[in-house]
PDB file with SEQRES, HELIX, SHEET and CRYST1 records, atoms N, CA, C and O in Angstrom:
SEQRES   1 A   70  MET ASN GLN GLN ALA PRO ASP GLU HIS PRO ASP VAL ILE          
SEQRES   2 A   70  LEU CYS PRO ASP GLY PRO MET LEU LEU ARG GLY GLU HIS          
SEQRES   3 A   70  VAL ILE GLU ASP GLU ASP GLY LYS GLU HIS SER THR THR          
SEQRES   4 A   70  ARG PRO VAL SER ALA VAL CYS ARG CYS GLY ALA SER GLY          
SEQRES   5 A   70  ILE LYS PRO TRP CYS ASP GLY THR HIS LYS THR MET ARG          
SEQRES   6 A   70  LYS ARG PRO GLY ARG                                          
HELIX    1 AA1 THR A   60  THR A   63  5                                   4    
SHEET    1 AA1 3 VAL A  12  LEU A  14  0                                        
SHEET    2 AA1 3 MET A  20  ARG A  23 -1                                        
SHEET    3 AA1 3 VAL A  42  VAL A  45 -1                                        
SHEET    1 AA2 2 HIS A  26  GLU A  29  0                                        
SHEET    2 AA2 2 GLU A  35  THR A  38 -1                                        
CRYST1    1.000    1.000    1.000  90.00  90.00  90.00 P 1           1          
ATOM      1  N   MET A   1       3.147   0.582  24.989  1.00  0.00           N  
ATOM      2  CA  MET A   1       3.390   0.943  23.624  1.00  0.00           C  
ATOM      3  C   MET A   1       4.683   0.251  23.139  1.00  0.00           C  
ATOM      4  O   MET A   1       5.700   0.296  23.832  1.00  0.00           O  
ATOM      5  N   ASN A   2       4.650  -0.375  21.979  1.00  0.00           N  
ATOM      6  CA  ASN A   2       5.760  -1.069  21.445  1.00  0.00           C  
ATOM      7  C   ASN A   2       6.691  -0.086  20.676  1.00  0.00           C  
ATOM      8  O   ASN A   2       6.259   0.509  19.688  1.00  0.00           O  
ATOM      9  N   GLN A   3       7.924   0.084  21.105  1.00  0.00           N  
ATOM     10  CA  GLN A   3       8.801   0.996  20.423  1.00  0.00           C  
ATOM     11  C   GLN A   3       9.770   0.225  19.562  1.00  0.00           C  
ATOM     12  O   GLN A   3      10.220  -0.856  19.942  1.00  0.00           O  
ATOM     13  N   GLN A   4      10.099   0.774  18.397  1.00  0.00           N  
ATOM     14  CA  GLN A   4      11.035   0.141  17.447  1.00  0.00           C  
ATOM     15  C   GLN A   4      12.411   0.651  17.694  1.00  0.00           C  
ATOM     16  O   GLN A   4      12.596   1.779  18.153  1.00  0.00           O  
ATOM     17  N   ALA A   5      13.403  -0.187  17.389  1.00  0.00           N  
ATOM     18  CA  ALA A   5      14.795   0.276  17.417  1.00  0.00           C  
ATOM     19  C   ALA A   5      14.992   1.277  16.263  1.00  0.00           C  
ATOM     20  O   ALA A   5      14.307   1.171  15.245  1.00  0.00           O  
ATOM     21  N   PRO A   6      15.889   2.218  16.399  1.00  0.00           N  
ATOM     22  CA  PRO A   6      16.100   3.285  15.410  1.00  0.00           C  
ATOM     23  C   PRO A   6      16.334   2.742  13.993  1.00  0.00           C  
ATOM     24  O   PRO A   6      15.956   3.399  13.024  1.00  0.00           O  
ATOM     25  N   ASP A   7      16.962   1.534  13.848  1.00  0.00           N  
ATOM     26  CA  ASP A   7      17.296   1.059  12.508  1.00  0.00           C  
ATOM     27  C   ASP A   7      16.181   0.187  11.924  1.00  0.00           C  
ATOM     28  O   ASP A   7      16.326  -0.306  10.805  1.00  0.00           O  
ATOM     29  N   GLU A   8      15.084  -0.017  12.639  1.00  0.00           N  
ATOM     30  CA  GLU A   8      13.959  -0.784  12.130  1.00  0.00           C  
ATOM     31  C   GLU A   8      12.956   0.114  11.415  1.00  0.00           C  
ATOM     32  O   GLU A   8      12.833   1.299  11.725  1.00  0.00           O  
ATOM     33  N   HIS A   9      12.237  -0.469  10.449  1.00  0.00           N  
ATOM     34  CA  HIS A   9      11.209   0.246   9.740  1.00  0.00           C  
ATOM     35  C   HIS A   9       9.898  -0.471   9.903  1.00  0.00           C  
ATOM     36  O   HIS A   9       9.892  -1.699   9.988  1.00  0.00           O  
ATOM     37  N   PRO A  10       8.782   0.231   9.953  1.00  0.00           N  
ATOM     38  CA  PRO A  10       7.495  -0.471  10.040  1.00  0.00           C  
ATOM     39  C   PRO A  10       7.218  -1.287   8.766  1.00  0.00           C  
ATOM     40  O   PRO A  10       7.643  -0.896   7.678  1.00  0.00           O  
ATOM     41  N   ASP A  11       6.531  -2.380   8.892  1.00  0.00           N  
ATOM     42  CA  ASP A  11       6.201  -3.248   7.754  1.00  0.00           C  
ATOM     43  C   ASP A  11       5.139  -2.636   6.881  1.00  0.00           C  
ATOM     44  O   ASP A  11       5.101  -2.866   5.672  1.00  0.00           O  
ATOM     45  N   VAL A  12       4.260  -1.843   7.505  1.00  0.00           N  
ATOM     46  CA  VAL A  12       3.121  -1.209   6.746  1.00  0.00           C  
ATOM     47  C   VAL A  12       3.098   0.249   7.015  1.00  0.00           C  
ATOM     48  O   VAL A  12       3.188   0.689   8.161  1.00  0.00           O  
ATOM     49  N   ILE A  13       2.975   1.028   5.928  1.00  0.00           N  
ATOM     50  CA  ILE A  13       2.919   2.500   6.050  1.00  0.00           C  
ATOM     51  C   ILE A  13       1.744   2.955   5.197  1.00  0.00           C  
ATOM     52  O   ILE A  13       1.696   2.630   4.011  1.00  0.00           O  
ATOM     53  N   LEU A  14       0.805   3.690   5.758  1.00  0.00           N  
ATOM     54  CA  LEU A  14      -0.321   4.256   5.035  1.00  0.00           C  
ATOM     55  C   LEU A  14       0.028   5.659   4.632  1.00  0.00           C  
ATOM     56  O   LEU A  14       0.238   6.527   5.479  1.00  0.00           O  
ATOM     57  N   CYS A  15       0.092   5.885   3.330  1.00  0.00           N  
ATOM     58  CA  CYS A  15       0.437   7.193   2.782  1.00  0.00           C  
ATOM     59  C   CYS A  15      -0.860   8.039   2.660  1.00  0.00           C  
ATOM     60  O   CYS A  15      -1.834   7.576   2.066  1.00  0.00           O  
ATOM     61  N   PRO A  16      -0.879   9.236   3.198  1.00  0.00           N  
ATOM     62  CA  PRO A  16      -2.078  10.080   3.080  1.00  0.00           C  
ATOM     63  C   PRO A  16      -2.476  10.261   1.614  1.00  0.00           C  
ATOM     64  O   PRO A  16      -1.647  10.637   0.784  1.00  0.00           O  
ATOM     65  N   ASP A  17      -3.739   9.993   1.299  1.00  0.00           N  
ATOM     66  CA  ASP A  17      -4.253  10.118  -0.059  1.00  0.00           C  
ATOM     67  C   ASP A  17      -3.442   9.280  -1.065  1.00  0.00           C  
ATOM     68  O   ASP A  17      -3.375   9.607  -2.250  1.00  0.00           O  
ATOM     69  N   GLY A  18      -2.853   8.233  -0.583  1.00  0.00           N  
ATOM     70  CA  GLY A  18      -1.999   7.393  -1.493  1.00  0.00           C  
ATOM     71  C   GLY A  18      -2.071   5.933  -1.109  1.00  0.00           C  
ATOM     72  O   GLY A  18      -2.980   5.515  -0.392  1.00  0.00           O  
ATOM     73  N   PRO A  19      -1.134   5.173  -1.575  1.00  0.00           N  
ATOM     74  CA  PRO A  19      -1.132   3.710  -1.339  1.00  0.00           C  
ATOM     75  C   PRO A  19      -0.733   3.285   0.046  1.00  0.00           C  
ATOM     76  O   PRO A  19      -0.311   4.097   0.870  1.00  0.00           O  
ATOM     77  N   MET A  20      -0.873   1.988   0.294  1.00  0.00           N  
ATOM     78  CA  MET A  20      -0.333   1.340   1.484  1.00  0.00           C  
ATOM     79  C   MET A  20       0.998   0.759   1.045  1.00  0.00           C  
ATOM     80  O   MET A  20       1.051  -0.018   0.091  1.00  0.00           O  
ATOM     81  N   LEU A  21       2.061   1.120   1.719  1.00  0.00           N  
ATOM     82  CA  LEU A  21       3.391   0.553   1.417  1.00  0.00           C  
ATOM     83  C   LEU A  21       3.656  -0.605   2.271  1.00  0.00           C  
ATOM     84  O   LEU A  21       3.445  -0.540   3.482  1.00  0.00           O  
ATOM     85  N   LEU A  22       4.130  -1.713   1.680  1.00  0.00           N  
ATOM     86  CA  LEU A  22       4.489  -2.908   2.400  1.00  0.00           C  
ATOM     87  C   LEU A  22       5.974  -3.118   2.265  1.00  0.00           C  
ATOM     88  O   LEU A  22       6.506  -3.114   1.155  1.00  0.00           O  
ATOM     89  N   ARG A  23       6.646  -3.299   3.371  1.00  0.00           N  
ATOM     90  CA  ARG A  23       8.112  -3.583   3.325  1.00  0.00           C  
ATOM     91  C   ARG A  23       8.320  -5.090   3.475  1.00  0.00           C  
ATOM     92  O   ARG A  23       7.745  -5.716   4.365  1.00  0.00           O  
ATOM     93  N   GLY A  24       9.121  -5.648   2.624  1.00  0.00           N  
ATOM     94  CA  GLY A  24       9.464  -7.073   2.725  1.00  0.00           C  
ATOM     95  C   GLY A  24       8.456  -7.964   2.084  1.00  0.00           C  
ATOM     96  O   GLY A  24       7.615  -7.521   1.303  1.00  0.00           O  
ATOM     97  N   GLU A  25       8.543  -9.259   2.426  1.00  0.00           N  
ATOM     98  CA  GLU A  25       7.658 -10.270   1.791  1.00  0.00           C  
ATOM     99  C   GLU A  25       6.314 -10.246   2.413  1.00  0.00           C  
ATOM    100  O   GLU A  25       6.200 -10.268   3.639  1.00  0.00           O  
ATOM    101  N   HIS A  26       5.255 -10.201   1.591  1.00  0.00           N  
ATOM    102  CA  HIS A  26       3.868 -10.219   2.068  1.00  0.00           C  
ATOM    103  C   HIS A  26       3.019 -11.001   1.078  1.00  0.00           C  
ATOM    104  O   HIS A  26       3.374 -11.133  -0.094  1.00  0.00           O  
ATOM    105  N   VAL A  27       1.929 -11.502   1.546  1.00  0.00           N  
ATOM    106  CA  VAL A  27       0.870 -12.092   0.698  1.00  0.00           C  
ATOM    107  C   VAL A  27      -0.386 -11.333   1.020  1.00  0.00           C  
ATOM    108  O   VAL A  27      -0.787 -11.240   2.180  1.00  0.00           O  
ATOM    109  N   ILE A  28      -1.024 -10.776  -0.026  1.00  0.00           N  
ATOM    110  CA  ILE A  28      -2.271 -10.042   0.191  1.00  0.00           C  
ATOM    111  C   ILE A  28      -3.344 -10.718  -0.688  1.00  0.00           C  
ATOM    112  O   ILE A  28      -3.042 -11.355  -1.698  1.00  0.00           O  
ATOM    113  N   GLU A  29      -4.581 -10.556  -0.268  1.00  0.00           N  
ATOM    114  CA  GLU A  29      -5.701 -11.123  -0.981  1.00  0.00           C  
ATOM    115  C   GLU A  29      -6.561 -10.013  -1.596  1.00  0.00           C  
ATOM    116  O   GLU A  29      -6.925  -9.051  -0.918  1.00  0.00           O  
ATOM    117  N   ASP A  30      -6.884 -10.159  -2.902  1.00  0.00           N  
ATOM    118  CA  ASP A  30      -7.657  -9.129  -3.550  1.00  0.00           C  
ATOM    119  C   ASP A  30      -9.150  -9.321  -3.304  1.00  0.00           C  
ATOM    120  O   ASP A  30      -9.549 -10.245  -2.596  1.00  0.00           O  
ATOM    121  N   GLU A  31      -9.963  -8.467  -3.875  1.00  0.00           N  
ATOM    122  CA  GLU A  31     -11.427  -8.529  -3.615  1.00  0.00           C  
ATOM    123  C   GLU A  31     -12.066  -9.791  -4.106  1.00  0.00           C  
ATOM    124  O   GLU A  31     -13.156 -10.143  -3.654  1.00  0.00           O  
ATOM    125  N   ASP A  32     -11.418 -10.496  -5.029  1.00  0.00           N  
ATOM    126  CA  ASP A  32     -11.928 -11.760  -5.563  1.00  0.00           C  
ATOM    127  C   ASP A  32     -11.399 -12.986  -4.798  1.00  0.00           C  
ATOM    128  O   ASP A  32     -11.759 -14.122  -5.107  1.00  0.00           O  
ATOM    129  N   GLY A  33     -10.543 -12.739  -3.801  1.00  0.00           N  
ATOM    130  CA  GLY A  33     -10.001 -13.823  -3.004  1.00  0.00           C  
ATOM    131  C   GLY A  33      -8.711 -14.397  -3.556  1.00  0.00           C  
ATOM    132  O   GLY A  33      -8.174 -15.357  -3.005  1.00  0.00           O  
ATOM    133  N   LYS A  34      -8.208 -13.819  -4.638  1.00  0.00           N  
ATOM    134  CA  LYS A  34      -6.946 -14.307  -5.226  1.00  0.00           C  
ATOM    135  C   LYS A  34      -5.785 -13.754  -4.375  1.00  0.00           C  
ATOM    136  O   LYS A  34      -5.786 -12.593  -3.964  1.00  0.00           O  
ATOM    137  N   GLU A  35      -4.807 -14.624  -4.131  1.00  0.00           N  
ATOM    138  CA  GLU A  35      -3.657 -14.188  -3.380  1.00  0.00           C  
ATOM    139  C   GLU A  35      -2.544 -13.678  -4.276  1.00  0.00           C  
ATOM    140  O   GLU A  35      -2.264 -14.248  -5.330  1.00  0.00           O  
ATOM    141  N   HIS A  36      -1.919 -12.604  -3.843  1.00  0.00           N  
ATOM    142  CA  HIS A  36      -0.799 -12.009  -4.582  1.00  0.00           C  
ATOM    143  C   HIS A  36       0.381 -11.894  -3.579  1.00  0.00           C  
ATOM    144  O   HIS A  36       0.230 -11.365  -2.478  1.00  0.00           O  
ATOM    145  N   SER A  37       1.517 -12.391  -3.985  1.00  0.00           N  
ATOM    146  CA  SER A  37       2.681 -12.307  -3.093  1.00  0.00           C  
ATOM    147  C   SER A  37       3.700 -11.326  -3.642  1.00  0.00           C  
ATOM    148  O   SER A  37       3.755 -11.090  -4.849  1.00  0.00           O  
ATOM    149  N   THR A  38       4.489 -10.766  -2.778  1.00  0.00           N  
ATOM    150  CA  THR A  38       5.511  -9.840  -3.188  1.00  0.00           C  
ATOM    151  C   THR A  38       6.799 -10.085  -2.377  1.00  0.00           C  
ATOM    152  O   THR A  38       6.756 -10.328  -1.171  1.00  0.00           O  
ATOM    153  N   THR A  39       7.914 -10.016  -3.058  1.00  0.00           N  
ATOM    154  CA  THR A  39       9.208 -10.172  -2.358  1.00  0.00           C  
ATOM    155  C   THR A  39      10.046  -8.931  -2.601  1.00  0.00           C  
ATOM    156  O   THR A  39      11.238  -8.940  -2.293  1.00  0.00           O  
ATOM    157  N   ARG A  40       9.484  -7.885  -3.131  1.00  0.00           N  
ATOM    158  CA  ARG A  40      10.183  -6.636  -3.376  1.00  0.00           C  
ATOM    159  C   ARG A  40      10.521  -5.998  -2.065  1.00  0.00           C  
ATOM    160  O   ARG A  40       9.847  -6.260  -1.069  1.00  0.00           O  
ATOM    161  N   PRO A  41      11.533  -5.172  -2.018  1.00  0.00           N  
ATOM    162  CA  PRO A  41      11.847  -4.437  -0.757  1.00  0.00           C  
ATOM    163  C   PRO A  41      10.683  -3.602  -0.296  1.00  0.00           C  
ATOM    164  O   PRO A  41      10.394  -3.564   0.900  1.00  0.00           O  
ATOM    165  N   VAL A  42       9.988  -2.917  -1.225  1.00  0.00           N  
ATOM    166  CA  VAL A  42       8.829  -2.085  -0.895  1.00  0.00           C  
ATOM    167  C   VAL A  42       7.793  -2.258  -2.016  1.00  0.00           C  
ATOM    168  O   VAL A  42       8.126  -2.100  -3.191  1.00  0.00           O  
ATOM    169  N   SER A  43       6.531  -2.583  -1.659  1.00  0.00           N  
ATOM    170  CA  SER A  43       5.471  -2.701  -2.640  1.00  0.00           C  
ATOM    171  C   SER A  43       4.361  -1.715  -2.269  1.00  0.00           C  
ATOM    172  O   SER A  43       4.123  -1.464  -1.088  1.00  0.00           O  
ATOM    173  N   ALA A  44       3.688  -1.161  -3.269  1.00  0.00           N  
ATOM    174  CA  ALA A  44       2.615  -0.206  -3.045  1.00  0.00           C  
ATOM    175  C   ALA A  44       1.284  -0.833  -3.407  1.00  0.00           C  
ATOM    176  O   ALA A  44       1.090  -1.266  -4.543  1.00  0.00           O  
ATOM    177  N   VAL A  45       0.368  -0.885  -2.458  1.00  0.00           N  
ATOM    178  CA  VAL A  45      -0.940  -1.479  -2.649  1.00  0.00           C  
ATOM    179  C   VAL A  45      -1.970  -0.382  -2.809  1.00  0.00           C  
ATOM    180  O   VAL A  45      -1.991   0.563  -2.021  1.00  0.00           O  
ATOM    181  N   CYS A  46      -2.827  -0.489  -3.815  1.00  0.00           N  
ATOM    182  CA  CYS A  46      -3.823   0.535  -4.139  1.00  0.00           C  
ATOM    183  C   CYS A  46      -4.880   0.626  -2.969  1.00  0.00           C  
ATOM    184  O   CYS A  46      -5.395  -0.370  -2.462  1.00  0.00           O  
ATOM    185  N   ARG A  47      -5.140   1.887  -2.606  1.00  0.00           N  
ATOM    186  CA  ARG A  47      -6.201   2.159  -1.654  1.00  0.00           C  
ATOM    187  C   ARG A  47      -7.334   2.978  -2.245  1.00  0.00           C  
ATOM    188  O   ARG A  47      -8.410   3.089  -1.658  1.00  0.00           O  
ATOM    189  N   CYS A  48      -7.077   3.560  -3.434  1.00  0.00           N  
ATOM    190  CA  CYS A  48      -8.114   4.442  -4.022  1.00  0.00           C  
ATOM    191  C   CYS A  48      -9.151   3.646  -4.797  1.00  0.00           C  
ATOM    192  O   CYS A  48     -10.244   4.147  -5.060  1.00  0.00           O  
ATOM    193  N   GLY A  49      -8.825   2.417  -5.166  1.00  0.00           N  
ATOM    194  CA  GLY A  49      -9.750   1.579  -5.933  1.00  0.00           C  
ATOM    195  C   GLY A  49      -9.750   1.781  -7.413  1.00  0.00           C  
ATOM    196  O   GLY A  49     -10.519   1.121  -8.112  1.00  0.00           O  
ATOM    197  N   ALA A  50      -8.930   2.657  -7.928  1.00  0.00           N  
ATOM    198  CA  ALA A  50      -8.944   3.007  -9.358  1.00  0.00           C  
ATOM    199  C   ALA A  50      -7.741   2.519 -10.139  1.00  0.00           C  
ATOM    200  O   ALA A  50      -7.634   2.793 -11.334  1.00  0.00           O  
ATOM    201  N   SER A  51      -6.834   1.802  -9.494  1.00  0.00           N  
ATOM    202  CA  SER A  51      -5.641   1.342 -10.215  1.00  0.00           C  
ATOM    203  C   SER A  51      -5.996   0.361 -11.332  1.00  0.00           C  
ATOM    204  O   SER A  51      -6.934  -0.428 -11.220  1.00  0.00           O  
ATOM    205  N   GLY A  52      -5.238   0.435 -12.383  1.00  0.00           N  
ATOM    206  CA  GLY A  52      -5.400  -0.462 -13.516  1.00  0.00           C  
ATOM    207  C   GLY A  52      -4.621  -1.785 -13.293  1.00  0.00           C  
ATOM    208  O   GLY A  52      -4.736  -2.707 -14.101  1.00  0.00           O  
ATOM    209  N   ILE A  53      -3.851  -1.875 -12.229  1.00  0.00           N  
ATOM    210  CA  ILE A  53      -3.063  -3.091 -11.962  1.00  0.00           C  
ATOM    211  C   ILE A  53      -3.321  -3.598 -10.527  1.00  0.00           C  
ATOM    212  O   ILE A  53      -2.413  -4.053  -9.832  1.00  0.00           O  
ATOM    213  N   LYS A  54      -4.573  -3.500 -10.125  1.00  0.00           N  
ATOM    214  CA  LYS A  54      -4.954  -3.926  -8.753  1.00  0.00           C  
ATOM    215  C   LYS A  54      -4.405  -5.327  -8.478  1.00  0.00           C  
ATOM    216  O   LYS A  54      -4.408  -6.154  -9.389  1.00  0.00           O  
ATOM    217  N   PRO A  55      -3.948  -5.622  -7.298  1.00  0.00           N  
ATOM    218  CA  PRO A  55      -4.095  -4.820  -6.094  1.00  0.00           C  
ATOM    219  C   PRO A  55      -2.950  -3.761  -5.949  1.00  0.00           C  
ATOM    220  O   PRO A  55      -2.887  -3.039  -4.954  1.00  0.00           O  
ATOM    221  N   TRP A  56      -2.086  -3.696  -6.931  1.00  0.00           N  
ATOM    222  CA  TRP A  56      -0.935  -2.800  -6.830  1.00  0.00           C  
ATOM    223  C   TRP A  56      -1.292  -1.382  -7.254  1.00  0.00           C  
ATOM    224  O   TRP A  56      -2.179  -1.190  -8.085  1.00  0.00           O  
ATOM    225  N   CYS A  57      -0.636  -0.427  -6.712  1.00  0.00           N  
ATOM    226  CA  CYS A  57      -0.842   1.007  -7.049  1.00  0.00           C  
ATOM    227  C   CYS A  57      -0.161   1.320  -8.383  1.00  0.00           C  
ATOM    228  O   CYS A  57       0.968   0.898  -8.635  1.00  0.00           O  
ATOM    229  N   ASP A  58      -0.869   2.069  -9.230  1.00  0.00           N  
ATOM    230  CA  ASP A  58      -0.269   2.549 -10.503  1.00  0.00           C  
ATOM    231  C   ASP A  58      -0.182   4.051 -10.522  1.00  0.00           C  
ATOM    232  O   ASP A  58       0.140   4.621 -11.564  1.00  0.00           O  
ATOM    233  N   GLY A  59      -0.452   4.716  -9.430  1.00  0.00           N  
ATOM    234  CA  GLY A  59      -0.361   6.172  -9.324  1.00  0.00           C  
ATOM    235  C   GLY A  59      -1.616   6.915  -9.730  1.00  0.00           C  
ATOM    236  O   GLY A  59      -1.621   8.145  -9.762  1.00  0.00           O  
ATOM    237  N   THR A  60      -2.696   6.179 -10.047  1.00  0.00           N  
ATOM    238  CA  THR A  60      -3.940   6.840 -10.449  1.00  0.00           C  
ATOM    239  C   THR A  60      -4.450   7.803  -9.416  1.00  0.00           C  
ATOM    240  O   THR A  60      -5.064   8.812  -9.763  1.00  0.00           O  
ATOM    241  N   HIS A  61      -4.207   7.515  -8.122  1.00  0.00           N  
ATOM    242  CA  HIS A  61      -4.709   8.377  -7.029  1.00  0.00           C  
ATOM    243  C   HIS A  61      -4.215   9.818  -7.213  1.00  0.00           C  
ATOM    244  O   HIS A  61      -4.844  10.747  -6.706  1.00  0.00           O  
ATOM    245  N   LYS A  62      -3.110  10.018  -7.922  1.00  0.00           N  
ATOM    246  CA  LYS A  62      -2.574  11.359  -8.101  1.00  0.00           C  
ATOM    247  C   LYS A  62      -3.442  12.204  -8.988  1.00  0.00           C  
ATOM    248  O   LYS A  62      -3.385  13.433  -8.932  1.00  0.00           O  
ATOM    249  N   THR A  63      -4.276  11.541  -9.835  1.00  0.00           N  
ATOM    250  CA  THR A  63      -5.146  12.302 -10.788  1.00  0.00           C  
ATOM    251  C   THR A  63      -6.541  12.519 -10.203  1.00  0.00           C  
ATOM    252  O   THR A  63      -7.364  13.217 -10.795  1.00  0.00           O  
ATOM    253  N   MET A  64      -6.804  11.925  -9.050  1.00  0.00           N  
ATOM    254  CA  MET A  64      -8.170  12.013  -8.455  1.00  0.00           C  
ATOM    255  C   MET A  64      -8.221  13.227  -7.512  1.00  0.00           C  
ATOM    256  O   MET A  64      -7.206  13.711  -7.010  1.00  0.00           O  
ATOM    257  N   ARG A  65      -9.461  13.687  -7.303  1.00  0.00           N  
ATOM    258  CA  ARG A  65      -9.647  14.797  -6.330  1.00  0.00           C  
ATOM    259  C   ARG A  65      -9.306  14.333  -4.940  1.00  0.00           C  
ATOM    260  O   ARG A  65      -9.611  13.202  -4.558  1.00  0.00           O  
ATOM    261  N   LYS A  66      -8.695  15.174  -4.206  1.00  0.00           N  
ATOM    262  CA  LYS A  66      -8.367  14.863  -2.827  1.00  0.00           C  
ATOM    263  C   LYS A  66      -9.587  14.796  -1.938  1.00  0.00           C  
ATOM    264  O   LYS A  66     -10.569  15.498  -2.180  1.00  0.00           O  
ATOM    265  N   ARG A  67      -9.542  13.979  -0.932  1.00  0.00           N  
ATOM    266  CA  ARG A  67     -10.671  13.868  -0.012  1.00  0.00           C  
ATOM    267  C   ARG A  67     -10.849  15.161   0.785  1.00  0.00           C  
ATOM    268  O   ARG A  67      -9.866  15.846   1.065  1.00  0.00           O  
ATOM    269  N   PRO A  68     -12.076  15.504   1.153  1.00  0.00           N  
ATOM    270  CA  PRO A  68     -12.326  16.700   1.938  1.00  0.00           C  
ATOM    271  C   PRO A  68     -11.543  16.672   3.234  1.00  0.00           C  
ATOM    272  O   PRO A  68     -11.389  15.605   3.828  1.00  0.00           O  
ATOM    273  N   GLY A  69     -11.043  17.811   3.693  1.00  0.00           N  
ATOM    274  CA  GLY A  69     -10.349  17.858   4.918  1.00  0.00           C  
ATOM    275  C   GLY A  69      -8.879  17.530   4.855  1.00  0.00           C  
ATOM    276  O   GLY A  69      -8.211  17.463   5.887  1.00  0.00           O  
ATOM    277  N   ARG A  70      -8.383  17.331   3.697  1.00  0.00           N  
ATOM    278  CA  ARG A  70      -6.982  16.939   3.548  1.00  0.00           C  
ATOM    279  C   ARG A  70      -6.193  18.016   2.822  1.00  0.00           C  
ATOM    280  O   ARG A  70      -4.991  17.859   2.605  1.00  0.00           O  
TER     281      ARG A  70                                                      
END                                                                             
C-alpha cells in the first residue's frame, strides 16, 4: 500500500453525492471528446450529470434527491 507523507494531498477526491475534486493541473475529456484543462489549485468535476457548466460542477447535485443507502 502506498502511503503519503503527512503534508501531501491526494490529487483526486470523490465527494459522497458530490463532485470529483482535482488538485493541481489536470486535463479532462468530456463526453464529446473535448479536452478541458485546469490550473486552479482545486477544481470540481460534475459527477451527477446535471451541471449547467459541464464538465465542471455548478452545485446542482445539492438540489437532487440523494441516492438510496446514503
